[in-house]
N, C-alpha and C positions, 0 to 999 in steps of 0.2 A: 316596632319596639326600638327605642334608642339602644344602640349596641354598647356593650361594656367591655373594655379591654383590661385585663388583669395585669398590672405591671409586675414584672418579674425581674430578678437580678440576672446578670450574665451567667452565673453558675447554674441557676435554675433553668435557663434556656439552653443548656448544654454547651456553654461557653460562648454562644453567639450573643453579641451585644443587642439589647433591646433598642428598637429603632428610636423611640422617643427619649432615650437617654443621651442621644447625640445632640450636642448644642446647636448645630446648624438646623437640624430638623425642628427642634423645639422653637428656635427663633423664627423660622418660616411660618409655622402654624400659629404662633402667638401673634405675629404681624398680620396674617390673613384674618384670623378670628377677630382681632381688635379693629381692623378696618371695617369688617362687616358689622361689628357691634356699633361702632360710632355712627356709620351711615344709617343703620337700622334704627337706632334709638333716637338720634337727633332729627333724622329725616322724617320719620313717622310722627314724632312729636310736633314737628313744624307743620306737617300736613293737618293735624288735628287743630292746631292753633289757627292756621290760615283759614280753614273752612269755617271755624267757629266765629272768627272775628270779621271776616271779609264778606260783605253782602253779596258780591258778585259770585261767590262760591256756594251760596245756599240754594242748592238744586237737588233733585231726586238722586241723580247719579253721584253727586259729591257726598250726599248723605251715606250712600252705600260705601263709597271709597273711604269715608271716615271710619266706618266699622271695620273695613279691611285694614286700615292703618292701626286701629286698636289691636287687632289680632297680631299684626306684625310687631307692634310695640311689645306685646307680651312675649314674643319670641326673643326680642333683645334683652328683656329683663330677666326672664326665667330659664332660657335655654342655651344661649350661645356660650357664655363662659362656663356654665355648669357642664355642658358637653365637653368643652376643652379640658376641664379639670380631670375628667375621667382618664385622659391619655397622658397628662403631664404630672399628676399627683399620684403617689403610690397608693393612697388610701382616701376614701371619701370622707371629707371632714365637715360637710355641711349639714349633717344630721338627717334623721328619718323624715321629718316634715318636708324639708326642702327636696329630698329625693322624690317623695310622692308628688309634690308640686311640679317638679321638673317633668316627670312623665305625664302628668295630667295636662299641663299647659302645652306641652309638645303636641299632644293629640288634639287638644281643644283649639289651638290656633290654626292648625291645618284644616280641621273639620269646619270651623267657622269660616275660614277663607274660601274654601270650595263652595260652601253654601251661599256666601255673599256673592261670589262670582256668578253662580247660577241665577240668583235673584236679579242681578244686574242684567244678565242676558235676557231674562223674561221681560224686564222693564223696558229694555231697549227695543225688543220685538214689538211690544204693545205701543210704545211711543212712535215707532216708525210706521208700522202697518195698521195700527188702530188708534190713532191719536185722540179721537174723541172719547173712545172707551177708556183709554189710558188716563185722561184727565178726570174722568168720572170715577174711576176705581181707585186710583192711587192718591188718595187724600193723605195729608200729613199724619193723621192719627193711625191710618192703616199702615203707612210706611213704618212708623215707630213700632206698631204691633208686629209687623213682619220681621223687623230686626230683632225684636225681643224673642220671637219664636226661633229665629236662626240661632241665637246664642243659647237658648234653652235646649234646643235639639243637639247642638254641638256639645254642650256640657253633659247632657244625658248619655251621649255616645262615648264620652271620655271619662265618665265617672268611675268606670270599672278600673281605670288606671290607679286610682287612689287605693284600691284594694290589692291590685296585683303588685304594685311597686313597693319595695322594701329594701332596707339595708341588710346585708348579710356579711358576717365575719368569716373570713377564710384564713385557716391556719396553714401557713407555709412552713413545713418542717425544716428546722435549722435556720430559718430566716426571721420571720416576724408574722404577726397577725395583720391581715389587711381587711378593711371594710369597703365593700363595693355596693353600688346602687344599681339594682336590677329589677326587672319584671320577673316575678317568680313563675317560671314555666310550668311548674306543677299545678298552678291554679287555672291554667287555660291552655288551649291548643294554639301555640304560636303560629304554626304553619297555616292553619285554617283562618286565623285572625288576619294574617298578612295578606292572604289571597282575597278574603272578603273585603278588606280595606282597599286593596288595589282595584277590585272590580266596582264596588259600590261608591267609593269615594275618590276614584280617579277616572277609570275608563268611562263609566256611564255618565257622570256629570260633564266630562269634556266632550263626549259624543253628542250629548244633548245641546251643549253650547255651540258645537260646530254646526249642527243643523240650524239653530236659531240665527247665528250670525251669517250663515250662507244665505238664508232667506232675506235677512236684512240687507246684505250686500247686493243681492239681486234687485232690490227696490231702490237702494241709494245710488248704486253705480251702474245698474243695468240700463240698457237702451230703452226698454219698455215699449209698449204699444199704445197707440191712441193717446188718450188724455191721462198722462202720468201725474201722480201727485207731486207737487213741488216740495222738495226737501231742503231745508235751510243748510247752509254750509256748516254751521255750528253742530248740527245733528251728525253730520258725517265725521266731524272731528271727535265728537264724544264716542261714537262707535269705533273709530280708529284707535282711540286710547284704550277702551275696554278690551278690544280684541288683542291689542298688544300685551296688556296686563295678563289676560288669560293665556296667551302663548308663552310668555315668560314663566308663568306659574307652572305650566305643563312641562316645559323644558327643565326647569330647576328641580322639580320633584321626581322626574323620571329616573335619574340615577339611583335615588334612594329606594324607590320601589323595585327597580331592576336588580339592585344588589340583594334585597331581601328575597326575591324570587329565586335568584341565582344561588343564594345561600341554602335555600330549601330543596331545590330540584336538581341542581347540577352536581355531578360527582367530582368535578374539577375544582370546586371551592375548597380552599384550605384556610381555615381560620387562623392558625398560628403563623402563616407565611408573612414575609415582609410586604408583599403586595397588598394583602388584606389589611395589614396594619396601617397602610397609607390610604387605601381605597375607602375603608369604612369611615374615617373622619372626613375624608374629602367629600363623600356623598352628603353628609350632614352639613358641611360647609356650603356646598352648592345650594342645598335646600334653604339654609338660612340666608344665603345671598339673595334669594327671591324677596325676602322681607326688606332687604336694603335696596333692591332695584326699583321697587314701586314708587318711592318718592322721586327718584331720578326720572322715571318715565313720566310722572305728572309734570315735572319741571320742563322736560323736553317736548312733550306733546300737547300740553294744555296751556293755551295763551292766557286763559282766565286765571289759572293757578299762578302763573308768573306775575300777572298783574296784581292778584291778591297778595302774593308774597311781597312784592314791592310796597304795597300799601301797608302791610303789617310791619315790615321792617323799617318803614319810614324813609325808604329811598326816594319816594315821590311824595311831596306834601299834598296828598290827595284831598284832604278836607279843606285845607287852606285854598287850594286852587278852586275847589267847588264853591267856596264862599265868594271868591272874586268873580267867578263866572256867573253866579246867580244874579249879580247886579247888572249884567249886560245881556239882555235877551236877544240882541241882534247878532251875537257871536256864534250862535248855533252850537255851543258846547257847554257841558255842565262842569268841565274841569276834571272829570274823572277818567279821562283816557282818550281825549282827542275828539275829532268830529264824529266818529262812529258812536261814541258814548253820548254825544250831544243829540244825535238823531234818535237814539233810544229814549232819551229823557223826554223829548218833545213829541214822541209818537202818540197819536190818539189812542184811546183806550181800546178801540176795536181790534187793532193789531194788523189785520190783513190789508192788502191793496184795496179790496172792495170796500171794507169798512172805513179806511182812511179817506177814500174818495168821497163816500157818502157823508162822512162827518165834516169834511171840508166844505162840501156844497151846502149842507144844511146850515152851517154857520155863516157862509158868505151870502146866500140868497136873500135872507131877510134884510141884511144891510143894504144890498143893492136895491131892493124894492122900496126902501125908504127915500131914495133919491128921485125927485120929481123931474129931473132933467133928462131922464132916459128918453131917447127917441124911439120911434116905432120899431125900427130894425133891431135895436138893442133889446127892447122888450120882448120881441118875438124869439130872439136867440136865448134870452133868459128863460122863457117859458119852455122852450124845447129842451134846454139843459136840465131844468127841474124835472120834466117828464122822463128824461133819460135816466136820471139818478133814481127816480122812483121805480122805474122798471128794473134797473140793475139790483136795487135793494131787494126787490121781491123775487128775483130770478131763482135763487136756490129753492125757496119754498114752493114756487109754482112748478118747477121741474119735478120736484119730489111728488107732487100731487098727480102728475101725469102717469099713465100706465106703461110708457115706453122705457125699456131698460136703458137705452142710450141716454135719454133725458135724465133718468134717475142717476146715471153715472156722472153726468155733468153736475147735477145738484150736489151729490155727495162729494165730488171733487172740490167744488167751491167751499163747502162746509169744512172739509178736511184742510184745505189751504188756510182757511181762517183759523182753525185750531192749531195748525203747525206754526203759523207766523206769530200767533198770540202767545205761544208757549216758549218762554225764554229760559225755562229750566233745563233745557237740553244742552246748553253751552257748557262744555267741560273745562 
């Protein structure tokens, strides 16, 4: 529950000056909250724009990260300055509706974020360990339905905040009447709610993600035995990004959960103390900083995001270079990002080394056979080459038809490699 500090005068505090009446303290917190708000609002808005407008960013992982950016954007709009006003303004001036929205969105954004991160972990697990199944299951329609379910579940778990939150008028004798925005503790058991939230929406999801990413790391970076499945470098980059996002999320929200549990269970906690007056808003500030950190992580760890950002901002004339490059087929580049992008553009539809080799051979062999000037040796080499390509093409299917586990493993490995290399959606 977002904490509420009731501003009191020095006389009401027994002659001791209220901490947030000090100009230097107010200036520091205003500067920190403003920095977090600016990065959170404009950074996440930029993430949404880049993923929406840049083709290279349209992938499964980035679809999930857009939903995470939407949740973070809600934090910037409905939570950051509203939380700051509790400590700087003597009375809540935003009204009862905004009070309810503040508590609701505060819970909604956190719940949606942890759910999205769990879905990303499951998707990464399927993409790395079961790529063929992943491509068959995670269709665009199902992905959209999954995200809709995530937001509906988060809204359902947060809806009670609309009932619990309210504005209350406090009469301070001899001073003034103060309006505060609180969650009415008479309507629910705050201690039980905070413990359940910590276990079900922090410990269990993070533990599940730790298991998933440990299994993923064993496959991507482990030495392996025998015939290991080949993993593209882009897949490792995507996993590295999502693991970092999860780790930062856990670290930024840990102080908030720890303070709530300490507040309920430790006899050393003193609400009116100066330490509590600083520690409470600091835990909220660190949690909000997580929403500002995610766009920075994307910019630092995702090469595709940086390229998409440059495209959207117009720092590189992407489309103009693409038009110039399209007129020169010998350059090997499509103008969208150098030689690597050119290789992706001209890659055969099959995607894997096996399918590219077969596709090249099947296009070259008929042309060679049209030339009557071939000598006998060249003709024999051509026939042998054609037979070899036919054998390689049928290898996965033939091996799968055999009863030997080792041969089945080779066939599955070849099919998995084809699925892995054909799947460009894993580039983060």
